[in-house]
N, CA, C, O and the ligand as a Tripos MOL2 file, in Angstrom:
@<TRIPOS>MOLECULE
protein
  277   275    70     0     0
PROTEIN
NO_CHARGES

@<TRIPOS>ATOM
      1 N         -10.8720   -9.2190    5.6860 N.3       1 MET1
      2 CA        -10.5680   -9.3660    4.2530 C.3       1 MET1
      3 C          -9.5520  -10.4930    4.0740 C.2       1 MET1
      4 O          -8.5700  -10.5830    4.8100 O.2       1 MET1
      5 N          -9.7940  -11.3110    3.1290 N.am      2 ASP2
      6 CA         -8.8940  -12.4310    2.8530 C.3       2 ASP2
      7 C          -7.8280  -11.9770    1.8600 C.2       2 ASP2
      8 O          -8.1460  -11.5930    0.7350 O.2       2 ASP2
      9 N          -6.5650  -12.0200    2.2760 N.am      3 ASN3
     10 CA         -5.4810  -11.5410    1.4130 C.3       3 ASN3
     11 C          -5.4400  -12.2380    0.0730 C.2       3 ASN3
     12 O          -5.0580  -11.6460   -0.9370 O.2       3 ASN3
     13 N          -5.8320  -13.4860    0.0670 N.am      4 ASN4
     14 CA         -5.6410  -14.2680   -1.1470 C.3       4 ASN4
     15 C          -6.8080  -14.1470   -2.1120 C.2       4 ASN4
     16 O          -6.7160  -14.5590   -3.2680 O.2       4 ASN4
     17 N          -7.8810  -13.5920   -1.6380 N.am      5 ARG5
     18 CA         -9.0890  -13.5940   -2.4510 C.3       5 ARG5
     19 C          -8.9320  -12.7600   -3.7130 C.2       5 ARG5
     20 O          -9.3840  -13.1480   -4.7900 O.2       5 ARG5
     21 N          -8.2800  -11.6030   -3.5630 N.am      6 ILE6
     22 CA         -8.2280  -10.6740   -4.6800 C.3       6 ILE6
     23 C          -7.0580  -10.9860   -5.5990 C.2       6 ILE6
     24 O          -7.0210  -10.5190   -6.7370 O.2       6 ILE6
     25 N          -6.1230  -11.7570   -5.1250 N.am      7 GLY7
     26 CA         -4.9960  -12.1070   -5.9630 C.3       7 GLY7
     27 C          -3.9340  -11.0340   -6.0350 C.2       7 GLY7
     28 O          -3.2570  -10.8940   -7.0530 O.2       7 GLY7
     29 N          -3.7800  -10.2680   -4.9570 N.am      8 TRP8
     30 CA         -2.7180   -9.2790   -4.9460 C.3       8 TRP8
     31 C          -1.3640   -9.9510   -4.9970 C.2       8 TRP8
     32 O          -1.1610  -11.0470   -4.4750 O.2       8 TRP8
     33 N          -0.4330   -9.2450   -5.6540 N.am      9 ASP9
     34 CA          0.9560   -9.6750   -5.6110 C.3       9 ASP9
     35 C           1.6360   -8.9010   -4.4860 C.2       9 ASP9
     36 O           1.8180   -7.6880   -4.5860 O.2       9 ASP9
     37 N           2.0040   -9.5890   -3.4350 N.am     10 TRP10
     38 CA          2.5470   -8.9030   -2.2530 C.3      10 TRP10
     39 C           3.9760   -8.4460   -2.4510 C.2      10 TRP10
     40 O           4.5500   -7.8110   -1.5660 O.2      10 TRP10
     41 N           4.5590   -8.7550   -3.5870 N.am     11 GLN11
     42 CA          5.8550   -8.1660   -3.9220 C.3      11 GLN11
     43 C           5.6750   -6.7800   -4.5280 C.2      11 GLN11
     44 O           6.6220   -6.0000   -4.6210 O.2      11 GLN11
     45 N           4.4630   -6.4930   -4.9320 N.am     12 GLN12
     46 CA          4.1950   -5.2290   -5.6390 C.3      12 GLN12
     47 C           3.2700   -4.3740   -4.7920 C.2      12 GLN12
     48 O           2.0690   -4.3010   -5.0550 O.2      12 GLN12
     49 N           3.8200   -3.7340   -3.7870 N.am     13 MET13
     50 CA          2.9750   -2.9310   -2.9250 C.3      13 MET13
     51 C           3.7770   -1.8370   -2.2350 C.2      13 MET13
     52 O           4.9850   -1.9530   -2.0270 O.2      13 MET13
     53 N           3.0720   -0.7840   -1.8910 N.am     14 TYR14
     54 CA          3.6590    0.2840   -1.0930 C.3      14 TYR14
     55 C           2.7250    0.5840    0.0660 C.2      14 TYR14
     56 O           1.5040    0.4900   -0.0660 O.2      14 TYR14
     57 N           3.2980    0.9400    1.1890 N.am     15 VAL15
     58 CA          2.5070    1.4680    2.2940 C.3      15 VAL15
     59 C           2.9360    2.9170    2.4960 C.2      15 VAL15
     60 O           4.1080    3.2020    2.7410 O.2      15 VAL15
     61 N           1.9890    3.8080    2.3910 N.am     16 VAL16
     62 CA          2.3170    5.2320    2.4380 C.3      16 VAL16
     63 C           1.3050    6.0050    3.2830 C.2      16 VAL16
     64 O           0.2210    5.5150    3.6020 O.2      16 VAL16
     65 N           1.6950    7.2180    3.6290 N.am     17 CYS17
     66 CA          0.7880    8.1200    4.3370 C.3      17 CYS17
     67 C          -0.1510    8.7660    3.3250 C.2      17 CYS17
     68 O          -0.0210    8.5710    2.1160 O.2      17 CYS17
     69 N          -1.0950    9.5350    3.8460 N.am     18 LYS18
     70 CA         -2.0920   10.1070    2.9390 C.3      18 LYS18
     71 C          -1.4720   11.1250    1.9840 C.2      18 LYS18
     72 O          -1.9890   11.3360    0.8860 O.2      18 LYS18
     73 N          -0.3840   11.7490    2.3850 N.am     19 ASP19
     74 CA          0.2630   12.7260    1.5140 C.3      19 ASP19
     75 C           1.0070   12.0870    0.3530 C.2      19 ASP19
     76 O           1.2840   12.7410   -0.6520 O.2      19 ASP19
     77 N           1.3260   10.8270    0.4910 N.am     20 HIS20
     78 CA          2.1340   10.1690   -0.5330 C.3      20 HIS20
     79 C           1.3550    9.1400   -1.3480 C.2      20 HIS20
     80 O           1.9360    8.3830   -2.1250 O.2      20 HIS20
     81 N           0.0440    9.1180   -1.1650 N.am     21 VAL21
     82 CA         -0.7610    8.1560   -1.9270 C.3      21 VAL21
     83 C          -0.6500    8.4030   -3.4250 C.2      21 VAL21
     84 O          -0.4710    7.4700   -4.2070 O.2      21 VAL21
     85 N          -0.7570    9.6680   -3.8150 N.am     22 GLU22
     86 CA         -0.7270    9.9770   -5.2480 C.3      22 GLU22
     87 C           0.6100    9.5670   -5.8630 C.2      22 GLU22
     88 O           0.6580    9.0100   -6.9590 O.2      22 GLU22
     89 N           1.6810    9.8500   -5.1480 N.am     23 ILE23
     90 CA          3.0190    9.4830   -5.6300 C.3      23 ILE23
     91 C           3.1400    7.9720   -5.7650 C.2      23 ILE23
     92 O           3.6810    7.4600   -6.7450 O.2      23 ILE23
     93 N           2.6250    7.2670   -4.7560 N.am     24 ALA24
     94 CA          2.7280    5.8070   -4.7840 C.3      24 ALA24
     95 C           1.9140    5.2220   -5.9330 C.2      24 ALA24
     96 O           2.3390    4.2610   -6.5750 O.2      24 ALA24
     97 N           0.7540    5.7970   -6.1880 N.am     25 ILE25
     98 CA         -0.0710    5.3130   -7.3020 C.3      25 ILE25
     99 C           0.6700    5.5210   -8.6290 C.2      25 ILE25
    100 O           0.7400    4.6180   -9.4630 O.2      25 ILE25
    101 N           1.2200    6.7300   -8.8060 N.am     26 ASP26
    102 CA          1.9600    7.0140  -10.0380 C.3      26 ASP26
    103 C           3.1160    6.0430  -10.2150 C.2      26 ASP26
    104 O           3.3560    5.5440  -11.3140 O.2      26 ASP26
    105 N           3.8320    5.7770   -9.1220 N.am     27 ARG27
    106 CA          4.9810    4.8770   -9.2040 C.3      27 ARG27
    107 C           4.5300    3.4540   -9.5290 C.2      27 ARG27
    108 O           5.1580    2.7480  -10.3190 O.2      27 ARG27
    109 N           3.4420    3.0590   -8.9080 N.am     28 PHE28
    110 CA          2.9240    1.7150   -9.1550 C.3      28 PHE28
    111 C           2.5610    1.5560  -10.6280 C.2      28 PHE28
    112 O           2.9070    0.5550  -11.2540 O.2      28 PHE28
    113 N           1.8690    2.5380  -11.1700 N.am     29 VAL29
    114 CA          1.4550    2.4680  -12.5710 C.3      29 VAL29
    115 C           2.6750    2.4500  -13.4940 C.2      29 VAL29
    116 O           2.7080    1.7180  -14.4830 O.2      29 VAL29
    117 N           3.6780    3.2710  -13.1530 N.am     30 ASP30
    118 CA          4.9040    3.2920  -13.9460 C.3      30 ASP30
    119 C           5.5920    1.9310  -13.9360 C.2      30 ASP30
    120 O           6.0330    1.4400  -14.9750 O.2      30 ASP30
    121 N           5.6770    1.3340  -12.7670 N.am     31 GLU31
    122 CA          6.4670    0.1130  -12.6390 C.3      31 GLU31
    123 C           5.7200   -1.1250  -13.1040 C.2      31 GLU31
    124 O           6.3080   -2.0200  -13.7100 O.2      31 GLU31
    125 N           4.4330   -1.1760  -12.8220 N.am     32 TYR32
    126 CA          3.7090   -2.4250  -13.0570 C.3      32 TYR32
    127 C           2.6650   -2.3140  -14.1640 C.2      32 TYR32
    128 O           2.0470   -3.3040  -14.5540 O.2      32 TYR32
    129 N           2.4810   -1.0930  -14.6620 N.am     33 GLU33
    130 CA          1.5950   -0.8550  -15.8100 C.3      33 GLU33
    131 C           0.1820   -1.3670  -15.5820 C.2      33 GLU33
    132 O          -0.4620   -1.8840  -16.4940 O.2      33 GLU33
    133 N          -0.2810   -1.2160  -14.3710 N.am     34 GLU34
    134 CA         -1.6810   -1.4670  -14.0760 C.3      34 GLU34
    135 C          -2.0880   -0.6160  -12.8870 C.2      34 GLU34
    136 O          -1.2450   -0.1990  -12.0920 O.2      34 GLU34
    137 N          -3.3700   -0.3650  -12.7700 N.am     35 ALA35
    138 CA         -3.8560    0.4690  -11.6760 C.3      35 ALA35
    139 C          -3.9030   -0.3450  -10.3910 C.2      35 ALA35
    140 O          -4.3940   -1.4740  -10.3800 O.2      35 ALA35
    141 N          -3.3920    0.2330   -9.3110 N.am     36 PRO36
    142 CA         -3.4020   -0.4950   -8.0370 C.3      36 PRO36
    143 C          -4.7490   -0.3930   -7.3210 C.2      36 PRO36
    144 O          -5.5810    0.4570   -7.6370 O.2      36 PRO36
    145 N          -4.9330   -1.2710   -6.3620 N.am     37 ASP37
    146 CA         -5.9940   -1.0890   -5.3810 C.3      37 ASP37
    147 C          -5.4430   -0.2450   -4.2320 C.2      37 ASP37
    148 O          -4.2800   -0.3730   -3.8490 O.2      37 ASP37
    149 N          -6.2870    0.6010   -3.7030 N.am     38 ILE38
    150 CA         -5.9060    1.4090   -2.5490 C.3      38 ILE38
    151 C          -6.7120    0.9380   -1.3440 C.2      38 ILE38
    152 O          -7.9420    0.9230   -1.3760 O.2      38 ILE38
    153 N          -6.0200    0.5610   -0.3020 N.am     39 VAL39
    154 CA         -6.6950    0.0390    0.8810 C.3      39 VAL39
    155 C          -6.3460    0.9160    2.0740 C.2      39 VAL39
    156 O          -5.1730    1.1730    2.3480 O.2      39 VAL39
    157 N          -7.3640    1.3700    2.7740 N.am     40 ASP40
    158 CA         -7.1550    2.1210    3.9970 C.3      40 ASP40
    159 C          -6.8520    1.1310    5.1200 C.2      40 ASP40
    160 O          -7.6990    0.3170    5.4880 O.2      40 ASP40
    161 N          -5.6510    1.2090    5.6530 N.am     41 LEU41
    162 CA         -5.2310    0.2140    6.6460 C.3      41 LEU41
    163 C          -5.9680    0.3490    7.9690 C.2      41 LEU41
    164 O          -5.8640   -0.5240    8.8310 O.2      41 LEU41
    165 N          -6.7050    1.4280    8.1340 N.am     42 ARG42
    166 CA         -7.5320    1.5450    9.3350 C.3      42 ARG42
    167 C          -8.8080    0.7130    9.2240 C.2      42 ARG42
    168 O          -9.4780    0.4280   10.2170 O.2      42 ARG42
    169 N          -9.1170    0.3400    8.0030 N.am     43 ASP43
    170 CA        -10.3630   -0.3830    7.7790 C.3      43 ASP43
    171 C         -10.1960   -1.8920    7.7540 C.2      43 ASP43
    172 O         -11.1730   -2.6330    7.8610 O.2      43 ASP43
    173 N          -8.9770   -2.3390    7.6160 N.am     44 VAL44
    174 CA         -8.7730   -3.7770    7.4440 C.3      44 VAL44
    175 C          -7.6600   -4.2790    8.3600 C.2      44 VAL44
    176 O          -6.7680   -3.5260    8.7500 O.2      44 VAL44
    177 N          -7.7320   -5.5370    8.6860 N.am     45 THR45
    178 CA         -6.6180   -6.2020    9.3510 C.3      45 THR45
    179 C          -6.2920   -7.4490    8.5460 C.2      45 THR45
    180 O          -7.1570   -8.0220    7.8830 O.2      45 THR45
    181 N          -5.0500   -7.8530    8.6140 N.am     46 PHE46
    182 CA         -4.6070   -9.0010    7.8360 C.3      46 PHE46
    183 C          -4.1650  -10.0990    8.7830 C.2      46 PHE46
    184 O          -3.5270   -9.8430    9.8050 O.2      46 PHE46
    185 N          -4.5000  -11.2780    8.4400 N.am     47 ARG47
    186 CA         -4.1350  -12.4040    9.3020 C.3      47 ARG47
    187 C          -2.6530  -12.7120    9.2170 C.2      47 ARG47
    188 O          -2.0200  -13.0040   10.2310 O.2      47 ARG47
    189 N          -2.0990  -12.6480    8.0240 N.am     48 ALA48
    190 CA         -0.7510  -13.1730    7.8020 C.3      48 ALA48
    191 C           0.2600  -12.0870    7.4780 C.2      48 ALA48
    192 O           1.3790  -12.3800    7.0570 O.2      48 ALA48
    193 N          -0.1230  -10.8600    7.6700 N.am     49 TRP49
    194 CA          0.7810   -9.7690    7.2860 C.3      49 TRP49
    195 C           0.5610   -8.5810    8.1870 C.2      49 TRP49
    196 O          -0.5730   -8.1750    8.4430 O.2      49 TRP49
    197 N           1.6680   -8.0220    8.6700 N.am     50 LYS50
    198 CA          1.5890   -6.8480    9.5180 C.3      50 LYS50
    199 C           2.1610   -5.6720    8.7400 C.2      50 LYS50
    200 O           3.3390   -5.6840    8.3820 O.2      50 LYS50
    201 N           1.3560   -4.6720    8.4770 N.am     51 PRO51
    202 CA          1.8430   -3.5660    7.6490 C.3      51 PRO51
    203 C           2.9050   -2.7460    8.3700 C.2      51 PRO51
    204 O           2.9250   -2.6910    9.6000 O.2      51 PRO51
    205 N           3.7830   -2.1120    7.6080 N.am     52 PRO52
    206 CA          4.7610   -1.2100    8.2240 C.3      52 PRO52
    207 C           4.0410   -0.0800    8.9570 C.2      52 PRO52
    208 O           2.9780    0.3730    8.5340 O.2      52 PRO52
    209 N           4.6280    0.3580   10.0440 N.am     53 VAL53
    210 CA          3.9970    1.4210   10.8320 C.3      53 VAL53
    211 C           4.1410    2.7680   10.1270 C.2      53 VAL53
    212 O           3.2610    3.6260   10.2020 O.2      53 VAL53
    213 N           5.2740    2.9320    9.4420 N.am     54 ARG54
    214 CA          5.5680    4.2250    8.8470 C.3      54 ARG54
    215 C           5.4540    4.1850    7.3310 C.2      54 ARG54
    216 O           5.6130    3.1480    6.6860 O.2      54 ARG54
    217 N           5.1700    5.3630    6.7980 N.am     55 CYS55
    218 CA          5.1790    5.5680    5.3520 C.3      55 CYS55
    219 C           6.5190    5.1080    4.7810 C.2      55 CYS55
    220 O           7.5720    5.3570    5.3680 O.2      55 CYS55
    221 N           6.4690    4.4360    3.6320 N.am     56 GLU56
    222 CA          7.6970    3.9250    3.0280 C.3      56 GLU56
    223 C           8.3930    4.9490    2.1370 C.2      56 GLU56
    224 O           9.4970    4.7100    1.6470 O.2      56 GLU56
    225 N           7.7490    6.0720    1.9330 N.am     57 GLU57
    226 CA          8.3810    7.1040    1.1080 C.3      57 GLU57
    227 C           9.6300    7.6050    1.8270 C.2      57 GLU57
    228 O           9.6350    7.7770    3.0460 O.2      57 GLU57
    229 N          10.6790    7.8350    1.0570 N.am     58 ARG58
    230 CA         11.9520    8.1940    1.6550 C.3      58 ARG58
    231 C          11.8340    9.4840    2.4750 C.2      58 ARG58
    232 O          11.2150   10.4520    2.0350 O.2      58 ARG58
    233 N          12.4180    9.4850    3.6390 N.am     59 ASP59
    234 CA         12.4670   10.6410    4.5280 C.3      59 ASP59
    235 C          11.1090   11.0640    5.0710 C.2      59 ASP59
    236 O          10.9790   12.1570    5.6200 O.2      59 ASP59
    237 N          10.1190   10.2330    4.9290 N.am     60 CYS60
    238 CA          8.8080   10.5480    5.4840 C.3      60 CYS60
    239 C           8.6200    9.7360    6.7610 C.2      60 CYS60
    240 O           8.8540    8.5270    6.7840 O.2      60 CYS60
    241 N           8.1990   10.4100    7.8110 N.am     61 SER61
    242 CA          8.0210    9.7150    9.0840 C.3      61 SER61
    243 C           6.5530    9.6730    9.5050 C.2      61 SER61
    244 O           6.2340    9.4270   10.6690 O.2      61 SER61
    245 N           5.6760    9.9170    8.5480 N.am     62 CYS62
    246 CA          4.2490    9.9140    8.8600 C.3      62 CYS62
    247 C           3.7290    8.4770    9.0200 C.2      62 CYS62
    248 O           4.3860    7.5000    8.6610 O.2      62 CYS62
    249 N           2.5490    8.4070    9.5630 N.am     63 GLU63
    250 CA          1.9040    7.1070    9.7310 C.3      63 GLU63
    251 C           1.6520    6.4580    8.3790 C.2      63 GLU63
    252 O           1.1720    7.1140    7.4550 O.2      63 GLU63
    253 N           1.9710    5.1750    8.2570 N.am     64 GLY64
    254 CA          1.6320    4.4360    7.0530 C.3      64 GLY64
    255 C           0.1540    4.1030    7.0640 C.2      64 GLY64
    256 O          -0.2970    3.2670    7.8470 O.2      64 GLY64
    257 N          -0.5880    4.7490    6.2050 N.am     65 ARG65
    258 CA         -2.0410    4.6910    6.3010 C.3      65 ARG65
    259 C          -2.6670    3.8760    5.1730 C.2      65 ARG65
    260 O          -3.6520    3.1690    5.3840 O.2      65 ARG65
    261 N          -2.0960    3.9780    3.9830 N.am     66 PHE66
    262 CA         -2.7160    3.3610    2.8240 C.3      66 PHE66
    263 C          -1.8090    2.3040    2.2030 C.2      66 PHE66
    264 O          -0.5990    2.4820    2.0620 O.2      66 PHE66
    265 N          -2.4440    1.2060    1.8430 N.am     67 LEU67
    266 CA         -1.7480    0.1660    1.1130 C.3      67 LEU67
    267 C          -2.0730    0.3230   -0.3700 C.2      67 LEU67
    268 O          -3.2350    0.3030   -0.7760 O.2      67 LEU67
    269 N          -1.0290    0.4790   -1.1560 N.am     68 VAL68
    270 CA         -1.1690    0.5750   -2.6080 C.3      68 VAL68
    271 C          -0.6440   -0.7260   -3.1680 C.2      68 VAL68
    272 O           0.5530   -1.0030   -3.0890 O.2      68 VAL68
    273 N          -1.5180   -1.5180   -3.7260 N.am     69 VAL69
    274 CA         -1.1290   -2.8850   -4.0860 C.3      69 VAL69
    275 C          -1.7190   -3.3000   -5.4220 C.2      69 VAL69
    276 O          -1.4910   -4.4210   -5.8760 O.2      69 VAL69
    277 ZN          4.6190    9.7810    3.5160 Zn       70 ZN70
@<TRIPOS>BOND
     1     1     2 1
     2     2     3 1
     3     3     4 2
     4     3     5 am
     5     5     6 1
     6     6     7 1
     7     7     8 2
     8     7     9 am
     9     9    10 1
    10    10    11 1
    11    11    12 2
    12    11    13 am
    13    13    14 1
    14    14    15 1
    15    15    16 2
    16    15    17 am
    17    17    18 1
    18    18    19 1
    19    19    20 2
    20    19    21 am
    21    21    22 1
    22    22    23 1
    23    23    24 2
    24    23    25 am
    25    25    26 1
    26    26    27 1
    27    27    28 2
    28    27    29 am
    29    29    30 1
    30    30    31 1
    31    31    32 2
    32    31    33 am
    33    33    34 1
    34    34    35 1
    35    35    36 2
    36    35    37 am
    37    37    38 1
    38    38    39 1
    39    39    40 2
    40    39    41 am
    41    41    42 1
    42    42    43 1
    43    43    44 2
    44    43    45 am
    45    45    46 1
    46    46    47 1
    47    47    48 2
    48    47    49 am
    49    49    50 1
    50    50    51 1
    51    51    52 2
    52    51    53 am
    53    53    54 1
    54    54    55 1
    55    55    56 2
    56    55    57 am
    57    57    58 1
    58    58    59 1
    59    59    60 2
    60    59    61 am
    61    61    62 1
    62    62    63 1
    63    63    64 2
    64    63    65 am
    65    65    66 1
    66    66    67 1
    67    67    68 2
    68    67    69 am
    69    69    70 1
    70    70    71 1
    71    71    72 2
    72    71    73 am
    73    73    74 1
    74    74    75 1
    75    75    76 2
    76    75    77 am
    77    77    78 1
    78    78    79 1
    79    79    80 2
    80    79    81 am
    81    81    82 1
    82    82    83 1
    83    83    84 2
    84    83    85 am
    85    85    86 1
    86    86    87 1
    87    87    88 2
    88    87    89 am
    89    89    90 1
    90    90    91 1
    91    91    92 2
    92    91    93 am
    93    93    94 1
    94    94    95 1
    95    95    96 2
    96    95    97 am
    97    97    98 1
    98    98    99 1
    99    99   100 2
   100    99   101 am
   101   101   102 1
   102   102   103 1
   103   103   104 2
   104   103   105 am
   105   105   106 1
   106   106   107 1
   107   107   108 2
   108   107   109 am
   109   109   110 1
   110   110   111 1
   111   111   112 2
   112   111   113 am
   113   113   114 1
   114   114   115 1
   115   115   116 2
   116   115   117 am
   117   117   118 1
   118   118   119 1
   119   119   120 2
   120   119   121 am
   121   121   122 1
   122   122   123 1
   123   123   124 2
   124   123   125 am
   125   125   126 1
   126   126   127 1
   127   127   128 2
   128   127   129 am
   129   129   130 1
   130   130   131 1
   131   131   132 2
   132   131   133 am
   133   133   134 1
   134   134   135 1
   135   135   136 2
   136   135   137 am
   137   137   138 1
   138   138   139 1
   139   139   140 2
   140   139   141 am
   141   141   142 1
   142   142   143 1
   143   143   144 2
   144   143   145 am
   145   145   146 1
   146   146   147 1
   147   147   148 2
   148   147   149 am
   149   149   150 1
   150   150   151 1
   151   151   152 2
   152   151   153 am
   153   153   154 1
   154   154   155 1
   155   155   156 2
   156   155   157 am
   157   157   158 1
   158   158   159 1
   159   159   160 2
   160   159   161 am
   161   161   162 1
   162   162   163 1
   163   163   164 2
   164   163   165 am
   165   165   166 1
   166   166   167 1
   167   167   168 2
   168   167   169 am
   169   169   170 1
   170   170   171 1
   171   171   172 2
   172   171   173 am
   173   173   174 1
   174   174   175 1
   175   175   176 2
   176   175   177 am
   177   177   178 1
   178   178   179 1
   179   179   180 2
   180   179   181 am
   181   181   182 1
   182   182   183 1
   183   183   184 2
   184   183   185 am
   185   185   186 1
   186   186   187 1
   187   187   188 2
   188   187   189 am
   189   189   190 1
   190   190   191 1
   191   191   192 2
   192   191   193 am
   193   193   194 1
   194   194   195 1
   195   195   196 2
   196   195   197 am
   197   197   198 1
   198   198   199 1
   199   199   200 2
   200   199   201 am
   201   201   202 1
   202   202   203 1
   203   203   204 2
   204   203   205 am
   205   205   206 1
   206   206   207 1
   207   207   208 2
   208   207   209 am
   209   209   210 1
   210   210   211 1
   211   211   212 2
   212   211   213 am
   213   213   214 1
   214   214   215 1
   215   215   216 2
   216   215   217 am
   217   217   218 1
   218   218   219 1
   219   219   220 2
   220   219   221 am
   221   221   222 1
   222   222   223 1
   223   223   224 2
   224   223   225 am
   225   225   226 1
   226   226   227 1
   227   227   228 2
   228   227   229 am
   229   229   230 1
   230   230   231 1
   231   231   232 2
   232   231   233 am
   233   233   234 1
   234   234   235 1
   235   235   236 2
   236   235   237 am
   237   237   238 1
   238   238   239 1
   239   239   240 2
   240   239   241 am
   241   241   242 1
   242   242   243 1
   243   243   244 2
   244   243   245 am
   245   245   246 1
   246   246   247 1
   247   247   248 2
   248   247   249 am
   249   249   250 1
   250   250   251 1
   251   251   252 2
   252   251   253 am
   253   253   254 1
   254   254   255 1
   255   255   256 2
   256   255   257 am
   257   257   258 1
   258   258   259 1
   259   259   260 2
   260   259   261 am
   261   261   262 1
   262   262   263 1
   263   263   264 2
   264   263   265 am
   265   265   266 1
   266   266   267 1
   267   267   268 2
   268   267   269 am
   269   269   270 1
   270   270   271 1
   271   271   272 2
   272   271   273 am
   273   273   274 1
   274   274   275 1
   275   275   276 2
@<TRIPOS>SUBSTRUCTURE
     1 MET1         2 RESIDUE 1 A MET
     2 ASP2         6 RESIDUE 1 A ASP
     3 ASN3        10 RESIDUE 1 A ASN
     4 ASN4        14 RESIDUE 1 A ASN
     5 ARG5        18 RESIDUE 1 A ARG
     6 ILE6        22 RESIDUE 1 A ILE
     7 GLY7        26 RESIDUE 1 A GLY
     8 TRP8        30 RESIDUE 1 A TRP
     9 ASP9        34 RESIDUE 1 A ASP
    10 TRP10       38 RESIDUE 1 A TRP
    11 GLN11       42 RESIDUE 1 A GLN
    12 GLN12       46 RESIDUE 1 A GLN
    13 MET13       50 RESIDUE 1 A MET
    14 TYR14       54 RESIDUE 1 A TYR
    15 VAL15       58 RESIDUE 1 A VAL
    16 VAL16       62 RESIDUE 1 A VAL
    17 CYS17       66 RESIDUE 1 A CYS
    18 LYS18       70 RESIDUE 1 A LYS
    19 ASP19       74 RESIDUE 1 A ASP
    20 HIS20       78 RESIDUE 1 A HIS
    21 VAL21       82 RESIDUE 1 A VAL
    22 GLU22       86 RESIDUE 1 A GLU
    23 ILE23       90 RESIDUE 1 A ILE
    24 ALA24       94 RESIDUE 1 A ALA
    25 ILE25       98 RESIDUE 1 A ILE
    26 ASP26      102 RESIDUE 1 A ASP
    27 ARG27      106 RESIDUE 1 A ARG
    28 PHE28      110 RESIDUE 1 A PHE
    29 VAL29      114 RESIDUE 1 A VAL
    30 ASP30      118 RESIDUE 1 A ASP
    31 GLU31      122 RESIDUE 1 A GLU
    32 TYR32      126 RESIDUE 1 A TYR
    33 GLU33      130 RESIDUE 1 A GLU
    34 GLU34      134 RESIDUE 1 A GLU
    35 ALA35      138 RESIDUE 1 A ALA
    36 PRO36      142 RESIDUE 1 A PRO
    37 ASP37      146 RESIDUE 1 A ASP
    38 ILE38      150 RESIDUE 1 A ILE
    39 VAL39      154 RESIDUE 1 A VAL
    40 ASP40      158 RESIDUE 1 A ASP
    41 LEU41      162 RESIDUE 1 A LEU
    42 ARG42      166 RESIDUE 1 A ARG
    43 ASP43      170 RESIDUE 1 A ASP
    44 VAL44      174 RESIDUE 1 A VAL
    45 THR45      178 RESIDUE 1 A THR
    46 PHE46      182 RESIDUE 1 A PHE
    47 ARG47      186 RESIDUE 1 A ARG
    48 ALA48      190 RESIDUE 1 A ALA
    49 TRP49      194 RESIDUE 1 A TRP
    50 LYS50      198 RESIDUE 1 A LYS
    51 PRO51      202 RESIDUE 1 A PRO
    52 PRO52      206 RESIDUE 1 A PRO
    53 VAL53      210 RESIDUE 1 A VAL
    54 ARG54      214 RESIDUE 1 A ARG
    55 CYS55      218 RESIDUE 1 A CYS
    56 GLU56      222 RESIDUE 1 A GLU
    57 GLU57      226 RESIDUE 1 A GLU
    58 ARG58      230 RESIDUE 1 A ARG
    59 ASP59      234 RESIDUE 1 A ASP
    60 CYS60      238 RESIDUE 1 A CYS
    61 SER61      242 RESIDUE 1 A SER
    62 CYS62      246 RESIDUE 1 A CYS
    63 GLU63      250 RESIDUE 1 A GLU
    64 GLY64      254 RESIDUE 1 A GLY
    65 ARG65      258 RESIDUE 1 A ARG
    66 PHE66      262 RESIDUE 1 A PHE
    67 LEU67      266 RESIDUE 1 A LEU
    68 VAL68      270 RESIDUE 1 A VAL
    69 VAL69      274 RESIDUE 1 A VAL
    70 ZN70       277 GROUP 0 **** ****
């Protein structure tokens, strides 16, 4: 997948585990007032970006699985 093709803003993204996807979507909509794309990080690799290994939700140590962007 080409990062630039879809026109994502890489300042506006969360990487979360499957338990925190819903929370991340809600937060994204609250902050940016648009619906995010959800990308399963197991399905894609990025040439110019390495996703965080862990969920970014506070105090969560689960695998960072989904990109909410
Ligand atoms: Zn999490």
